[in-house]
Every structure is written in structure tokens, then in C-alpha cells.
LOZA-835047 format. One record per residue (C-alpha): y, z, x. Coordinates in Angstrom, 2 decimals, decimal comma. Each point is the difference from the previous one (the first is absolute). Layout:
<recs>
{Y->Y	Z->Z	X->X}
...
</recs>
This chain:
<recs>
{Y->110,83	Z->-67,75	X->-10,25}
{Y->-3,28	Z->0,23	X->-1,92}
{Y->-2,09	Z->-1,68	X->-2,49}
{Y->-3,56	Z->-0,49	X->-0,85}
{Y->-2,10	Z->-2,13	X->-2,59}
{Y->-3,76	Z->-0,07	X->-0,83}
{Y->-2,37	Z->-2,40	X->0,91}
{Y->-4,29	Z->0,37	X->0,69}
{Y->-2,45	Z->-0,11	X->2,41}
{Y->-3,43	Z->-1,59	X->-0,07}
{Y->-2,83	Z->1,78	X->1,14}
{Y->-3,31	Z->-1,68	X->-0,57}
{Y->0,37	Z->-1,52	X->-3,51}
{Y->2,13	Z->3,22	X->-1,10}
{Y->3,91	Z->0,21	X->0,15}
{Y->1,90	Z->3,34	X->0,88}
{Y->3,54	Z->0,64	X->-0,79}
{Y->2,20	Z->-0,37	X->3,05}
{Y->3,81	Z->0,93	X->0,52}
{Y->1,89	Z->-2,30	X->2,02}
{Y->3,22	Z->2,31	X->1,17}
{Y->2,64	Z->-1,70	X->2,06}
{Y->2,85	Z->1,59	X->1,60}
{Y->2,76	Z->-1,18	X->1,80}
{Y->2,07	Z->2,10	X->2,51}
{Y->2,67	Z->-0,47	X->2,57}
{Y->-1,27	Z->-0,58	X->3,46}
{Y->-1,55	Z->-3,02	X->2,35}
{Y->-1,06	Z->-2,88	X->-2,08}
{Y->-3,80	Z->0,45	X->-0,41}
{Y->-2,58	Z->-0,75	X->-2,57}
{Y->-2,69	Z->2,90	X->-0,15}
{Y->-3,06	Z->-0,06	X->-2,32}
{Y->-2,58	Z->3,04	X->-0,50}
{Y->-2,74	Z->0,67	X->-2,13}
{Y->-2,87	Z->-1,57	X->1,75}
{Y->0,80	Z->-3,63	X->-0,16}
{Y->-1,68	Z->-2,71	X->1,09}
{Y->1,24	Z->-3,50	X->1,65}
{Y->0,75	Z->-1,59	X->-3,14}
{Y->1,89	Z->2,50	X->-1,27}
{Y->1,79	Z->0,76	X->3,15}
{Y->1,01	Z->-3,61	X->0,17}
{Y->1,83	Z->0,49	X->-3,33}
{Y->3,26	Z->1,32	X->1,97}
{Y->0,89	Z->-3,61	X->0,86}
{Y->-1,22	Z->-1,90	X->-3,05}
{Y->2,49	Z->2,80	X->-2,01}
{Y->2,86	Z->-0,61	X->2,58}
{Y->-0,21	Z->-3,64	X->-0,30}
{Y->-0,31	Z->0,05	X->-3,62}
{Y->2,83	Z->2,32	X->-1,04}
{Y->2,27	Z->-2,09	X->2,24}
{Y->-1,21	Z->-3,17	X->-1,24}
{Y->0,50	Z->1,36	X->-3,80}
{Y->3,51	Z->0,85	X->0,95}
{Y->-0,17	Z->3,25	X->0,28}
{Y->1,12	Z->2,71	X->2,89}
{Y->-2,69	Z->1,15	X->2,24}
{Y->1,16	Z->3,26	X->1,48}
{Y->0,76	Z->0,46	X->3,34}
{Y->-0,96	Z->3,72	X->0,62}
{Y->-3,30	Z->1,69	X->0,54}
{Y->-2,59	Z->-0,53	X->-2,72}
{Y->-3,42	Z->2,08	X->-0,80}
{Y->-2,30	Z->-1,19	X->-2,27}
{Y->-2,57	Z->2,63	X->-0,99}
{Y->-3,00	Z->-1,08	X->-1,93}
{Y->-1,86	Z->3,14	X->-1,89}
{Y->-2,71	Z->1,48	X->-0,14}
{Y->0,35	Z->-0,21	X->3,73}
{Y->-3,60	Z->0,72	X->0,40}
{Y->-1,23	Z->-3,58	X->-1,91}
{Y->0,06	Z->-2,99	X->1,99}
{Y->2,42	Z->-2,96	X->-0,93}
{Y->-1,35	Z->-3,52	X->0,02}
{Y->1,74	Z->-3,22	X->-0,99}
{Y->3,23	Z->-1,69	X->-0,83}
{Y->0,47	Z->1,35	X->-3,36}
{Y->2,30	Z->2,64	X->1,15}
{Y->2,51	Z->-2,51	X->0,80}
{Y->2,03	Z->-0,17	X->-3,35}
{Y->0,04	Z->3,75	X->-0,51}
{Y->1,33	Z->0,65	X->3,70}
{Y->2,49	Z->-2,64	X->-0,44}
{Y->1,31	Z->1,65	X->-3,14}
{Y->0,09	Z->3,15	X->0,66}
{Y->2,10	Z->-0,72	X->3,24}
{Y->2,45	Z->-1,81	X->-2,52}
{Y->0,27	Z->3,23	X->-2,04}
{Y->0,99	Z->1,55	X->2,89}
{Y->3,09	Z->-1,94	X->0,47}
{Y->0,56	Z->0,30	X->-3,89}
{Y->-0,83	Z->-3,46	X->-0,67}
{Y->-3,09	Z->1,44	X->-2,15}
{Y->-0,02	Z->2,39	X->-2,91}
{Y->-3,37	Z->0,82	X->1,31}
{Y->-0,15	Z->3,19	X->-2,73}
{Y->-0,99	Z->-2,89	X->-2,40}
{Y->-3,51	Z->-0,87	X->1,48}
{Y->-0,89	Z->3,92	X->0,14}
{Y->-2,98	Z->-1,07	X->-2,24}
{Y->-0,51	Z->-3,24	X->1,41}
{Y->-2,45	Z->-1,19	X->2,97}
{Y->1,37	Z->-2,80	X->2,14}
{Y->-2,29	Z->-2,42	X->2,01}
{Y->0,77	Z->-3,25	X->1,82}
{Y->0,27	Z->-1,83	X->3,15}
{Y->3,33	Z->-1,41	X->1,58}
{Y->0,54	Z->-3,56	X->1,19}
{Y->2,79	Z->-0,20	X->2,35}
{Y->2,11	Z->-1,94	X->-2,54}
{Y->-0,58	Z->3,36	X->-2,42}
{Y->-2,79	Z->-1,90	X->-2,11}
{Y->-2,45	Z->2,51	X->-1,42}
{Y->-3,44	Z->-1,40	X->0,88}
{Y->-3,67	Z->1,29	X->-1,79}
{Y->-1,86	Z->2,83	X->1,47}
{Y->-3,74	Z->0,98	X->-0,26}
{Y->-1,09	Z->3,48	X->-2,03}
{Y->2,27	Z->-0,49	X->-2,85}
{Y->-2,74	Z->0,95	X->-2,71}
{Y->-1,23	Z->3,51	X->1,74}
{Y->4,05	Z->0,69	X->0,36}
{Y->0,24	Z->-0,55	X->-3,91}
{Y->-2,89	Z->1,89	X->-1,12}
{Y->1,57	Z->2,57	X->2,39}
{Y->3,21	Z->-0,22	X->-1,56}
{Y->-1,24	Z->0,51	X->-3,48}
{Y->-1,99	Z->3,09	X->1,22}
{Y->3,29	Z->1,65	X->1,86}
{Y->2,26	Z->-0,45	X->-3,27}
{Y->1,97	Z->-2,86	X->1,68}
{Y->1,77	Z->-2,14	X->-2,56}
{Y->0,93	Z->-3,09	X->1,77}
{Y->-1,06	Z->-2,25	X->2,83}
{Y->1,87	Z->-2,28	X->1,61}
{Y->-1,23	Z->-2,62	X->1,99}
{Y->-0,49	Z->-3,76	X->0,92}
{Y->-0,51	Z->-2,89	X->-2,40}
{Y->-3,62	Z->-0,71	X->1,50}
{Y->-1,33	Z->3,32	X->-0,92}
{Y->1,38	Z->0,59	X->-3,62}
{Y->-3,34	Z->-1,46	X->-1,60}
{Y->-1,88	Z->2,42	X->1,91}
{Y->2,16	Z->3,04	X->-0,76}
{Y->0,34	Z->-0,38	X->-3,58}
{Y->-3,48	Z->-0,05	X->-1,07}
{Y->0,60	Z->4,22	X->0,31}
{Y->1,22	Z->1,09	X->-3,11}
{Y->2,77	Z->2,44	X->-0,38}
{Y->2,06	Z->-1,65	X->2,83}
{Y->3,40	Z->-1,94	X->0,09}
{Y->-0,37	Z->-2,57	X->2,34}
{Y->3,28	Z->-1,61	X->1,45}
{Y->-0,29	Z->-3,12	X->2,54}
{Y->2,54	Z->-0,58	X->2,43}
{Y->0,40	Z->-3,16	X->2,26}
{Y->2,12	Z->0,99	X->2,65}
{Y->1,86	Z->3,17	X->1,47}
{Y->3,15	Z->-0,78	X->-1,94}
{Y->-1,68	Z->-0,19	X->-3,25}
{Y->-1,63	Z->3,34	X->1,03}
{Y->3,53	Z->1,39	X->0,42}
{Y->1,11	Z->-1,52	X->-3,23}
{Y->-3,07	Z->1,20	X->-2,17}
{Y->-0,05	Z->3,50	X->1,18}
{Y->4,04	Z->0,46	X->-0,85}
{Y->-0,19	Z->-1,77	X->-2,94}
{Y->-3,09	Z->0,48	X->-1,59}
{Y->0,48	Z->-2,42	X->-2,89}
{Y->0,10	Z->-2,91	X->2,91}
{Y->-3,58	Z->1,09	X->0,75}
{Y->-2,44	Z->-2,65	X->-0,93}
{Y->-3,05	Z->1,54	X->-1,82}
{Y->-3,25	Z->-1,24	X->-0,10}
{Y->-2,31	Z->0,36	X->-3,19}
{Y->-3,54	Z->1,36	X->-0,11}
{Y->-2,63	Z->-2,70	X->1,26}
{Y->-2,84	Z->-0,58	X->-2,11}
{Y->-3,29	Z->1,00	X->0,73}
{Y->-1,97	Z->-2,53	X->1,78}
{Y->-2,00	Z->-2,84	X->-1,48}
{Y->-3,78	Z->0,51	X->-1,28}
{Y->-1,09	Z->-1,47	X->2,87}
{Y->0,81	Z->-3,30	X->2,02}
{Y->-2,05	Z->-3,08	X->1,05}
{Y->-2,51	Z->0,63	X->2,64}
{Y->0,45	Z->-2,41	X->2,91}
{Y->-3,39	Z->-0,36	X->1,41}
{Y->-1,88	Z->-1,59	X->-2,98}
{Y->-2,58	Z->1,17	X->-2,71}
{Y->-3,42	Z->1,20	X->-0,14}
{Y->-0,89	Z->-2,78	X->-1,89}
{Y->0,52	Z->-2,26	X->3,37}
{Y->-3,38	Z->2,12	X->1,21}
{Y->-3,11	Z->-2,05	X->-0,37}
{Y->-3,30	Z->2,27	X->-0,27}
{Y->-0,13	Z->3,24	X->1,47}
{Y->-0,53	Z->2,14	X->-3,04}
{Y->-0,94	Z->3,45	X->2,06}
{Y->3,42	Z->-0,21	X->1,92}
{Y->1,74	Z->-0,55	X->-2,82}
{Y->-1,31	Z->2,67	X->-1,82}
{Y->0,65	Z->2,13	X->2,87}
{Y->3,67	Z->-1,16	X->0,04}
{Y->0,16	Z->1,29	X->-3,86}
{Y->-1,37	Z->3,01	X->0,71}
{Y->2,42	Z->0,87	X->3,12}
{Y->2,63	Z->-0,86	X->-2,27}
{Y->-0,96	Z->2,18	X->-2,75}
{Y->-0,59	Z->3,11	X->1,76}
{Y->2,61	Z->-0,98	X->3,11}
{Y->-3,15	Z->0,10	X->2,30}
{Y->0,03	Z->-1,12	X->3,63}
{Y->-2,13	Z->-3,31	X->0,79}
{Y->-1,74	Z->-1,28	X->2,87}
{Y->-1,01	Z->-3,81	X->-0,02}
{Y->-2,72	Z->-1,02	X->2,49}
{Y->-0,70	Z->-3,89	X->0,16}
{Y->0,20	Z->-3,10	X->2,29}
{Y->2,95	Z->-1,78	X->0,65}
{Y->1,11	Z->-2,23	X->-3,07}
{Y->-1,86	Z->2,07	X->-2,55}
{Y->2,87	Z->0,77	X->-1,96}
{Y->0,93	Z->3,70	X->1,18}
{Y->3,81	Z->-1,01	X->0,68}
{Y->0,24	Z->-1,69	X->-3,51}
{Y->-1,18	Z->2,91	X->-1,62}
{Y->1,73	Z->2,54	X->1,53}
{Y->3,36	Z->-1,94	X->-0,77}
{Y->-0,72	Z->-0,40	X->-3,50}
{Y->-0,65	Z->3,82	X->-0,31}
{Y->3,77	Z->0,49	X->-0,71}
{Y->-0,36	Z->-2,24	X->-3,23}
{Y->-2,34	Z->2,23	X->-1,91}
{Y->2,06	Z->3,59	X->0,68}
{Y->2,12	Z->1,11	X->-2,82}
{Y->3,38	Z->-0,05	X->0,20}
{Y->1,87	Z->2,93	X->1,84}
{Y->1,46	Z->2,52	X->-2,38}
{Y->3,66	Z->0,90	X->0,27}
{Y->-0,81	Z->3,19	X->2,17}
{Y->-2,26	Z->-2,06	X->2,30}
{Y->2,78	Z->-2,87	X->0,46}
{Y->2,48	Z->2,94	X->0,79}
{Y->-2,48	Z->1,26	X->2,61}
{Y->-0,58	Z->-3,55	X->1,32}
{Y->3,63	Z->-0,75	X->0,34}
{Y->1,22	Z->3,25	X->1,88}
{Y->-2,53	Z->-0,66	X->2,53}
{Y->0,65	Z->-3,92	X->0,54}
{Y->4,07	Z->0,91	X->-0,40}
{Y->-0,48	Z->2,74	X->2,96}
{Y->-1,80	Z->-2,81	X->2,13}
{Y->2,79	Z->-2,29	X->-0,75}
{Y->-2,12	Z->-2,76	X->-1,78}
{Y->1,83	Z->-0,14	X->-3,14}
{Y->1,74	Z->-3,39	X->-0,66}
{Y->3,73	Z->0,47	X->-1,03}
{Y->0,51	Z->0,62	X->-3,07}
{Y->-3,55	Z->0,61	X->-1,02}
{Y->-0,83	Z->2,95	X->-2,42}
{Y->-3,58	Z->1,48	X->-0,30}
{Y->-2,96	Z->-1,87	X->1,13}
{Y->-1,67	Z->-1,83	X->-2,80}
{Y->-3,46	Z->-0,26	X->1,40}
{Y->-2,34	Z->1,95	X->2,15}
{Y->0,56	Z->-0,09	X->3,49}
{Y->-2,66	Z->-2,61	X->2,48}
{Y->0,30	Z->0,51	X->3,33}
{Y->-2,30	Z->-1,74	X->2,51}
{Y->0,67	Z->0,92	X->3,69}
{Y->-1,46	Z->-2,04	X->2,68}
{Y->-2,57	Z->1,73	X->2,29}
{Y->2,07	Z->0,17	X->2,80}
{Y->2,20	Z->2,60	X->-2,00}
{Y->0,99	Z->3,44	X->2,05}
{Y->-0,90	Z->3,36	X->-0,97}
{Y->3,49	Z->0,35	X->-0,64}
{Y->0,27	Z->-3,10	X->-1,91}
{Y->-3,00	Z->0,80	X->-2,50}
{Y->0,87	Z->3,90	X->-0,62}
{Y->3,47	Z->0,37	X->0,88}
{Y->1,88	Z->1,98	X->2,70}
{Y->2,78	Z->-0,41	X->2,66}
{Y->2,50	Z->2,35	X->1,28}
{Y->1,52	Z->0,19	X->-3,72}
{Y->-3,11	Z->-0,30	X->-1,86}
{Y->0,19	Z->-3,39	X->-2,16}
{Y->-3,13	Z->-1,00	X->-2,45}
{Y->-2,75	Z->-2,11	X->0,88}
{Y->-2,26	Z->-2,42	X->-1,59}
{Y->-1,70	Z->2,49	X->-1,84}
{Y->2,68	Z->1,74	X->-1,50}
{Y->1,67	Z->-3,29	X->-0,78}
{Y->-3,42	Z->-0,73	X->-2,20}
{Y->0,33	Z->3,09	X->-1,60}
{Y->-1,25	Z->-0,93	X->-3,68}
{Y->-1,10	Z->-3,17	X->0,86}
{Y->-2,25	Z->-1,49	X->2,44}
{Y->-0,57	Z->0,05	X->3,88}
{Y->-1,99	Z->-3,25	X->0,92}
{Y->-1,69	Z->0,31	X->3,58}
{Y->-1,60	Z->-3,47	X->0,92}
{Y->-2,19	Z->0,02	X->2,94}
{Y->-0,34	Z->3,69	X->-0,13}
{Y->-1,81	Z->0,48	X->3,26}
{Y->2,55	Z->-1,84	X->1,77}
{Y->2,57	Z->2,56	X->-0,44}
{Y->0,21	Z->2,75	X->2,60}
{Y->-2,28	Z->3,10	X->-0,12}
{Y->2,73	Z->2,37	X->0,00}
{Y->1,93	Z->-1,91	X->-2,80}
{Y->-2,91	Z->-0,11	X->-2,35}
{Y->-0,99	Z->3,98	X->0,80}
{Y->3,66	Z->0,54	X->-1,03}
{Y->-0,62	Z->-0,99	X->-3,54}
{Y->-2,32	Z->2,97	X->-0,39}
{Y->2,52	Z->2,71	X->-1,56}
{Y->1,74	Z->-2,84	X->-2,17}
{Y->-3,11	Z->-1,10	X->-1,73}
{Y->-1,20	Z->3,90	X->-0,69}
{Y->3,32	Z->1,39	X->-1,02}
{Y->2,42	Z->-2,82	X->-0,86}
{Y->2,35	Z->1,00	X->2,36}
{Y->0,73	Z->-0,58	X->3,64}
{Y->2,03	Z->3,09	X->1,90}
{Y->1,93	Z->-1,03	X->3,58}
{Y->0,73	Z->2,74	X->2,12}
{Y->2,57	Z->-0,45	X->2,84}
{Y->1,90	Z->2,19	X->2,16}
{Y->3,11	Z->-0,22	X->-2,01}
{Y->-1,26	Z->0,05	X->-3,52}
{Y->-3,56	Z->-0,24	X->-1,94}
{Y->0,25	Z->-2,67	X->-2,96}
{Y->-2,51	Z->-0,61	X->-3,08}
{Y->-0,41	Z->-3,21	X->-1,20}
{Y->-1,97	Z->-1,08	X->-3,21}
{Y->-2,91	Z->-2,15	X->0,32}
{Y->-1,83	Z->0,10	X->-2,93}
{Y->-1,24	Z->-3,96	X->0,84}
{Y->-3,12	Z->-2,02	X->-1,01}
{Y->-1,93	Z->-1,19	X->2,59}
{Y->-1,80	Z->-3,44	X->0,09}
{Y->-1,07	Z->-1,09	X->3,52}
{Y->-2,24	Z->-2,78	X->1,10}
{Y->-2,22	Z->-0,68	X->3,16}
{Y->-2,62	Z->-2,53	X->1,06}
{Y->-3,78	Z->1,63	X->0,74}
{Y->0,13	Z->-0,91	X->3,58}
{Y->2,24	Z->-1,58	X->2,87}
{Y->-1,03	Z->-3,46	X->-0,89}
{Y->0,02	Z->0,84	X->-4,18}
{Y->-3,16	Z->-1,62	X->-0,61}
{Y->-2,56	Z->2,96	X->-0,03}
{Y->-1,91	Z->-0,47	X->-3,23}
{Y->1,28	Z->-3,45	X->-0,91}
{Y->-2,60	Z->-2,23	X->-1,47}
{Y->1,50	Z->-3,09	X->1,36}
{Y->1,20	Z->0,98	X->3,62}
{Y->-1,26	Z->1,90	X->2,83}
{Y->1,28	Z->2,80	X->1,17}
{Y->-0,16	Z->-0,13	X->3,61}
{Y->1,25	Z->3,72	X->0,98}
{Y->-2,38	Z->2,65	X->1,64}
{Y->-1,06	Z->2,97	X->-1,49}
{Y->1,94	Z->2,04	X->2,29}
{Y->3,23	Z->-2,25	X->-1,14}
{Y->-0,32	Z->0,54	X->-3,33}
{Y->-0,69	Z->3,74	X->0,23}
{Y->2,91	Z->0,30	X->2,56}
{Y->2,19	Z->-2,34	X->-2,83}
{Y->-1,10	Z->2,14	X->-2,86}
{Y->0,67	Z->3,39	X->1,93}
{Y->3,64	Z->-0,99	X->0,19}
{Y->0,17	Z->1,57	X->-3,79}
{Y->-0,45	Z->3,64	X->0,55}
{Y->-2,47	Z->1,85	X->-2,44}
{Y->3,01	Z->2,38	X->-1,22}
{Y->2,05	Z->-2,72	X->-0,41}
{Y->-2,91	Z->-2,19	X->-2,00}
{Y->-0,66	Z->3,33	X->-2,02}
{Y->3,41	Z->-0,35	X->-1,44}
{Y->-0,49	Z->-3,29	X->-0,99}
{Y->-1,54	Z->0,02	X->-4,14}
{Y->-1,26	Z->-3,59	X->-0,34}
{Y->-1,98	Z->-1,87	X->3,04}
{Y->-0,71	Z->-3,47	X->-1,42}
{Y->-1,66	Z->-2,68	X->1,73}
{Y->1,59	Z->-3,33	X->-0,76}
{Y->-2,44	Z->-3,08	X->0,61}
{Y->1,09	Z->-3,50	X->1,00}
{Y->0,58	Z->-2,41	X->-3,34}
{Y->-2,55	Z->-2,76	X->-0,51}
{Y->1,33	Z->-3,50	X->0,82}
{Y->-0,93	Z->-0,78	X->-4,03}
{Y->2,08	Z->2,99	X->-1,35}
{Y->3,19	Z->-1,22	X->2,15}
{Y->-0,05	Z->-3,54	X->-1,27}
{Y->-1,25	Z->0,40	X->-3,36}
{Y->-0,17	Z->3,43	X->-0,93}
{Y->1,83	Z->1,16	X->-3,14}
{Y->3,19	Z->2,47	X->0,06}
{Y->-0,51	Z->3,46	X->0,22}
{Y->1,82	Z->2,41	X->-2,10}
{Y->3,70	Z->0,23	X->-0,17}
{Y->1,80	Z->2,66	X->1,22}
{Y->1,54	Z->0,96	X->-3,37}
{Y->-3,11	Z->1,32	X->-1,98}
{Y->-1,11	Z->1,83	X->3,06}
{Y->3,43	Z->1,98	X->0,04}
{Y->-0,53	Z->0,62	X->-3,33}
{Y->-2,71	Z->1,73	X->0,12}
{Y->1,11	Z->1,73	X->3,32}
{Y->3,06	Z->1,21	X->-1,85}
{Y->-2,35	Z->1,24	X->-2,87}
{Y->-2,35	Z->1,98	X->2,61}
{Y->3,30	Z->1,46	X->1,50}
{Y->1,13	Z->1,18	X->-3,02}
{Y->-2,94	Z->1,78	X->-0,75}
{Y->0,53	Z->2,02	X->3,18}
{Y->4,03	Z->0,64	X->-0,97}
{Y->-1,72	Z->1,46	X->-3,18}
{Y->-1,91	Z->2,58	X->2,16}
{Y->3,27	Z->0,74	X->2,32}
{Y->1,06	Z->2,63	X->-2,08}
{Y->-3,12	Z->2,59	X->0,36}
{Y->-1,21	Z->-1,93	X->3,22}
{Y->3,04	Z->0,38	X->2,54}
{Y->-0,45	Z->-3,87	X->1,56}
{Y->0,81	Z->-3,14	X->-1,65}
{Y->-2,76	Z->-2,31	X->1,67}
{Y->-3,40	Z->0,55	X->0,37}
{Y->0,27	Z->-0,58	X->4,07}
{Y->1,83	Z->3,32	X->-0,08}
{Y->-1,65	Z->2,53	X->-2,00}
{Y->-0,79	Z->3,16	X->2,33}
{Y->-1,75	Z->3,02	X->-0,71}
{Y->-0,89	Z->1,39	X->-3,24}
{Y->1,35	Z->-3,15	X->-1,69}
{Y->-2,14	Z->-1,97	X->1,89}
{Y->-3,09	Z->1,72	X->-1,07}
{Y->0,91	Z->0,06	X->-3,62}
{Y->1,24	Z->-3,33	X->-0,52}
{Y->-2,64	Z->-2,18	X->1,89}
{Y->-2,98	Z->2,38	X->-0,79}
{Y->-2,77	Z->-2,49	X->-0,69}
{Y->-2,66	Z->0,44	X->-3,10}
{Y->-3,36	Z->1,54	X->1,05}
{Y->-1,79	Z->-3,92	X->1,16}
{Y->3,03	Z->-0,78	X->1,91}
{Y->-0,09	Z->3,45	X->2,09}
{Y->-3,38	Z->-0,57	X->0,75}
{Y->0,62	Z->-3,24	X->1,21}
{Y->2,95	Z->0,88	X->2,19}
{Y->-2,22	Z->2,93	X->1,54}
{Y->-2,85	Z->-2,65	X->1,24}
{Y->2,52	Z->-2,31	X->1,39}
{Y->1,86	Z->2,98	X->2,01}
{Y->-3,40	Z->0,26	X->1,52}
{Y->-0,79	Z->-3,61	X->0,59}
{Y->3,36	Z->-1,08	X->1,01}
{Y->0,95	Z->3,40	X->1,76}
{Y->3,41	Z->-0,09	X->-1,48}
{Y->2,62	Z->2,59	X->1,38}
{Y->1,76	Z->2,68	X->-2,34}
{Y->2,73	Z->-2,27	X->-0,19}
{Y->-2,21	Z->-3,52	X->-0,77}
{Y->-1,48	Z->1,98	X->-2,70}
{Y->3,51	Z->0,99	X->-1,31}
{Y->0,97	Z->-3,54	X->0,06}
{Y->-2,87	Z->-1,48	X->-1,83}
{Y->0,55	Z->2,42	X->-3,14}
{Y->3,79	Z->-1,48	X->0,31}
{Y->-1,15	Z->-3,43	X->-0,35}
{Y->-2,41	Z->0,80	X->-2,20}
{Y->2,63	Z->1,51	X->-2,65}
{Y->2,18	Z->-2,80	X->0,71}
{Y->-3,09	Z->-2,47	X->-1,06}
{Y->-0,37	Z->2,10	X->-2,97}
{Y->3,84	Z->-0,25	X->-0,87}
{Y->-0,21	Z->-3,97	X->0,34}
{Y->-3,04	Z->0,40	X->-2,58}
{Y->2,03	Z->2,51	X->-2,47}
{Y->-2,89	Z->2,83	X->0,80}
{Y->0,96	Z->3,25	X->-0,69}
{Y->-2,94	Z->1,10	X->2,17}
{Y->-0,94	Z->-1,19	X->3,76}
{Y->-3,73	Z->-1,41	X->-0,82}
{Y->-2,66	Z->-1,19	X->2,49}
{Y->1,26	Z->-3,71	X->0,13}
{Y->3,09	Z->1,41	X->0,61}
{Y->-1,28	Z->1,73	X->3,05}
{Y->-2,46	Z->-2,78	X->0,97}
{Y->2,97	Z->-2,31	X->0,02}
{Y->2,19	Z->2,15	X->2,12}
{Y->-2,90	Z->0,55	X->2,66}
{Y->-0,46	Z->-3,86	X->0,85}
{Y->3,81	Z->0,02	X->1,09}
{Y->-1,40	Z->2,34	X->2,90}
{Y->-3,25	Z->-1,13	X->0,81}
{Y->1,47	Z->-1,53	X->2,79}
{Y->-0,46	Z->3,25	X->1,71}
</recs>
């Protein structure tokens, strides 16, 4: 007796169709599973056996073989519990399994037959639509996530008994309507830019970074406002587009970070790992690669506070993602590529004690200590940061009586306008944001006028800028021109862009 159902396997942030085949034959009782299952999948034999019995069905006392095809793709997680149980019941004649040939089945079984939520449903829904699958059968907690994909019939089942009834009589299936698009934006929990007193240059750098998706490093003494500025960065970013929300939600779904019943993410991710984070935690990895913090920050912000305190190998692992917007993780069993198009906002002190250059407090660090501290951030990594800005200590009178700064709303409006100008150029540039411009598009779009070209040539010689730094100055100047509504990059825009690299 043989029966099969369709499910899916996660490979990175993508999903591949999987055929779940169950064969029941006469012989000594046993339960064999093949098709590269991991520990969680192999343990499903016990969950399936208990769930079938506790749901009032008969578990066959025969030799059972389960094959998860294709056999060369590793299978992980508990989402195969429900399709294995249903295929097993189909071999006993309990289930009209031919009714689910156009259905993907997913779900984790409890011992009493209740179906629990799983991770990675959104990539599975996208893969189902791509494969021409008409229907998904899954737990209620994952329904909102799956229903954002058009063209799919999402049916929810709460228990194994309900799943059998929904397949044998499709009229009993509980269908979920399409979820609405995410709200334009959600409240920013970390406050408003109006809370920041003074700091005009860092505030301006924050606006430029947001407008062009440029990486930004704040350097200043403790208490100068580096962290408060960085945590308000999300409040001046434009809302996620539908496609961006789909990308971000898929990554968080694979990582198992979506709340039960959640649909698309409504605001850009903001990830702030502690400086003790490991290489795998930041970049991703594991025996079965999972996304790390840089992928969870895709289309959003990765904030690294106390940057030199991170392990040197962890920081150096950021080079490829900062350059390419993706991270490739190679393991013996497979190679997986995760999206990592984040904006890096980092903060650090100028020296170990933090008071180098502070007019009110004395630095007690030796030149060797200062040099060693700054050397924790390598030249190649520093070269990949677009804006490097000093954040001076705020005078006491500004702290107590200073006027409130400009609020986030008008800054966000200017940022959105600047990004709209970049989007209008994307049709013939091949890139959407200024920070992503490459090759011919970079030379054509960011070309300065004659006076700006002369200024940039002189500054390149005097500051000894690398070729990468030269290109980054051009990109930042183009963003400054977009904020000013200028069609051409002028000398004033180049001059402002150069001051963000003067620290070199």
C-alpha cells in the first residue's frame, strides 16, 4: 500500500517542493525514514504514531517506509509531521489522498493530534504559487503569513481529525481570505529626532545616510548621543514597499521570528546585536544554514554599538555583505546564499577611555593604546563605510535649555522625496539606491560638474583616497544633490561629501 502527499523543504530563504511517500508492507513492525531527514524529522515517527492513535485512528502494525523526495535535499524541521500522518492514513483507506494532489501540506503534530505552527511558511507559499499549486493546508497560526501570496487557497486545520475531514470533504475546509497590505508604517518605539539637542552635523549625516542607504560610523566620547541618534534612524526611513516587506517577512519566517498570526512586516527591521555576538550569530550558518543578524536586517538597519569591541573576525566577515548585499555560506552538505542588503550604522569611542579630543575631560590613554584601539577596525572595512562623522560632547547649556531639534517627520519626507528621485532613475540605471550604483551607471549618474571634478581630484590626492573611497564620495555627493533637488552633482555637494571622509 503506497500513498504520497506534497510538502516543501527550506533551502536558505527559498523553498523546494517535496514529495512525501509512505509505503506500508507486511513484515516485522518498524518505521524507516529516508531522504536525508535531520533529527527533528526522524523524531516525527513518535509524534505521528501518538497523534494518530490519540485522534481515534488505527496505526498500522506493519513495516512503514517514508521517503522524502528529492532524496539529495536535506530535510529539517517539524513541518513534515502532518503530511506523513495523512499519507499514512491514506494507505489505510481513511483518506482520499488523490484530493490533495494540488495541495501543499505542512504542520507539526502534538501527541494529542493538535497541529502547531511551523516556520518558513511564506517561502513555501511563494514556491507553491511558482509550482502551480492551488492550495495550502496548514496550521491557523500560519494562515495570515501564507495568505499574503495571491492566487493560493489557504485552508487551516487545528487537528489531525480536522485535516482528514477537510480533505475527504473539501466543503468543510476553513478558508482564509487574503491578508491586507501592511500599514504604511508603525510607531517607532525609540523616540523622535526632536529629542536630540544640537549635533547638527551628525543629524545631517543621518539624513544623508537614510536618503541613499549609505553606511555610517559615529565616533565620539561617551554620552555624546551616538546611540540615541542611531536608534532614531529607523524613524526617518520611508515605509517598506510590498516587495520589500515580502523579502523581509520571508527571512524572519525562515528564522522563526514571526509572531503567531502575523502577516507581512509593517516596518523596516532594526537589529542591534551585542558586541559579544559570534560570527555565526552575525553572518548566519550552522549545519543547516540559518540567517544571521545581517540577513535579518535586510532592507533595514544593522546597528553595531561599541564597534571595536566586536571580535575582529566577526567584523571582517562583514566585508562581502557590505559590498555585494548578499552573504554566501558554504558547508560540506550545501552552499546557501542569504540576502543582506542592510544599512550599517555603527558607533565607537575615539580611544579606550573615550575622551580623546573632549574639551571638558582629559584623555589618559597612551598613543600606543589609541593606535591599537583604532586598529581594531581594519582599513578595508573602514573603506566600505560611506560616512565617518565625529560626534562631539553636547555642551551643558544645550542639554538643559537647548531647543528641540527638527522632528523625524519632515526629515522622513525629504528622505522619501530623495529616494523617489533615485527610483525614477532605476529604469535605466539597473540599481535603485545610490549606494548600490556600479560601473557605467555610477559614472553617468554621479558625474560632477567641472568645478566638482577639480575639487574631487585635488581632495583625492591630498586625502589619499582609495578607488573605493573615491566612488563612495561620488555616491554620497549624488545623494546630497538628490536631497537638494539638483539634477547635477556640483562642487558644493562634493565638498559636503568629502567632509564625511576627512577622518581618514
